[in-house]
N, C-alpha and C positions, 0 to 999 in steps of 0.2 A: 909548475910540475905539485907542488901545490893543489891546485884549481883540480886539474887532471882526476888527482885520489879522493879530490868531495865527488866525483861523480861515481863513485864506486858504492854499492850496498849490500852491504854481508845482509841473507834474506833467511833464515831461520826457521825452516817451516817446520812448527809442532815438537820442538825439541822437547823431549821428556823430562831432562835432568836438569834443574837449574843451577849446578853448576857447571856444566858446557854451556850456557851462555856467558857466564863471567867468567871463566878460563877460554872462548871465543870472543866475547870483549878483546881481552888483554890481547890476543893472538892481532886483532885487526890493528890494536893499536902498536904495538909493538913493530909493525910492518908500515906504521903510517898512513892505516886509514881512521876516520871514525866515523862513517854512516853506518847502520844497524838498524833492520829491521825485522820485527819479529810476526810471525804469526800461531794465533792461539799458543803464546804460552804457556807457562805453571806462574802459581806467584812469585816473585824475588827475592830468593831468601839470603840471610848471613852469610852461607856455607856460597853462593852465586857471588857475594860479591864481599868476601876474601881471596875469592880463584880469580876475581877481576883486578884485584890492586892495584895498579896506580890509575885503572882504565876505568874508573867508578863513575867516569864522566861518558863513558861513551857507555855507558850500560845505563846510567840515569835519563841518556837522550835516547834511551834504543823505539823509534816509534812500533809503536802494535796492531796489527789487521786482522781482521776478520776469517780472508782466504789468501790464496796466491794471489789471485786475481784481484782481487784490491792492493794488493803487495808493490806491485811491480806496474802498474797500470799507466802512471809518469814515465815506464823508461823507454828506451830507445832499441836497446837488445837486453834478452833475459838468456841466459845462461845455468845449465842445470849440473847439479852434479850426480855421478852415478853410478855406483858398482857395477849393476847389474847391465846387460847389455842384449842385443838381441836388433836386428832388421828393423823392427817394429819401433822402435825407441829413434829411429834417424843417425844421423852425423857424429860419431863418442870418439873423442880427442884425446890422446895423454893430456894433464891439463896443463904440460909445458906450451904442448902444441893449442892449445886451445885460446888459452889469454894471450897468446900471439897474433892471437886469428884476429881477438876485437879490440885488442890493445891502440890499434891505429885509428879506432874508430871512436877515444873513451871522449877527449877536447873534444867538449862541450855538445857531449852525449850521455844522458846516465847511461849506466852497464852494475841490473840486480845480477847478481848470482847467487845459486840458490843452493842453499843444505836442505837434505830429507830429515826423516824422523830418527833417531838412534835405532830401533829397532827395522824400518819399512822401505824407506829411503822417499822418495817422492813418488806421486802415484799415478800412472798411466795422462788420467787428464791436467795432472799438473807438468807435467813430460809435456803436454800439449798446447803448456802456453811457451815452452821453452824455444829456442834459434835453432839452438846448437848443445850438447851435454861433449863434459868435460870425465875425466873418468883419471884416479889418481893409479898408476902401476902401482901393484904390491904384493904380496907372497900368493901361492896358489892355497896355504897353509893356513894360514890365516889373513883375506883380504879384506877382512871388515876395516874401516876405522875408525876409532873413538872420535867422534864430531867435531872437538875443539881441534885436536890433533888434522883434520881435513880442511878444517879452516883456515888453517897456519898455514899447510903447504900453497893453497891457492893465494890465499892473499902472500907468500911470498914470489913464487912464479910469477902474480899478478905488476908485487910493487918494482921485479926482475924486467920487467916485461915493458912496464914504463919506462923506469931508466932507458933502457935501450929506444926506446920509441921517438923519448928526448934528448940523446944526445947523437939518435941520426939525425933527429932535425937542429940542429944548431948546427953537425957538420953540412948539412946543404942549406943553412940559414935561412931558413924559410916559415920557423915556427910554426902554428898553427895554419898558416895560408893557406889553403886551398882544402882544407877537413870541414867536410858535411857536417851541416845538424840533420839530422833523424827522426821523424817524428816518433810520438808515442805508441806506446803498445799496446793503448785502447784507443785508438785510431786508428790498427794496425786490424784490432777485432776488429772494427766493423769494417773492413776490405773481408776480412773471414767471412760473416757471415753471407754478405753481397754476392763473395765468388760462390757459395756453396749452393746459394737460389740458382745462381747461372748455369749451375749444371745440373740442375736439378730442371733447371724449365728446355734445358739445349735435350736434357735425356738423354746425356753424356754417361751419366751411371743410371746402371739398372734402378727401376722404378720399387723400392723396399727394401734396397741393397743398400742399407745400412752401414755393414761393415765396409763394403767397398769405400764407398763415400768417406769413413770416415777415416783411410787409409788413405784415400786423395787429398784428401783437407790436412792429416799428418803430414805428411810429405810438402805440401804446398807454403804449411806456416813453419816448417825446418829452414826449406827453401829460402821464404823469403827473408825470417827470422835470423839466415846466420851474418846479414849484413844490415840490414834493417832496408828504410827507404827515405828518401826526401819527401818534401814536401810535393815537390811537383814530382816523384815517381808516383804516390800518393793517388794525385789527383789525377796525373795522367791513367793510372787503372782504375780510377770510379770514370772517369772519361768514354772508358774502350768498355765495360763494362752496361754507362748505359745502353749507347749506340747499338751493340748487339740485343738487351731489351728491348729497346724501339723498332728492329730491321725482325725481330721474331716473335713482336706483341704490341702491334701499330696500336 
């Protein structure tokens, strides 16, 4: 069970307040997790250390990255959190349903849970890196949550979902049997680049219509990213693309 928790990475994207980083570290440890990644964070202050309380080990071992893509390149599944909704953002599930959807694949696979900026959340380009988005239902009178509060709620729901999967596995006496090892985000990104090139070669997208191209690729990313890909599936898709390219460009 602890190994499963070690596969969950909480990624804070450009947090502005050091105190929120410290409080998030505490929330993560409260729920039994320990992996914290920071994208372009501010300097860690005494306030951050004070709010981390007994989670200084989480705070001190947090990994720092220069971009979201760098922070998730070794992940198999990337899940974003958002308060904003819209068709262009793809599938958005309430947090309880969202973590249940990915919890079955956590054994043996790294999962990133992304949290956006306190003021602006995740940018559209960062949402495009996610296979799934989750939202925390809240009052319309005050829909925005503090960053550390959001981390605590997601950490709690994730912990709850993991226990449910673990207990179900014990009942069936299967343990980790039958679970799939998925390829990394970096490997899938190379596939997306080839898909884009193929769609252009097939003239599936009207030449120069970058908005439609972006929309189609975003939908493909969400479709594939929700469940991840195994090595065999990735190689199969690369093989299909190569064969089509041979036929249309000998």
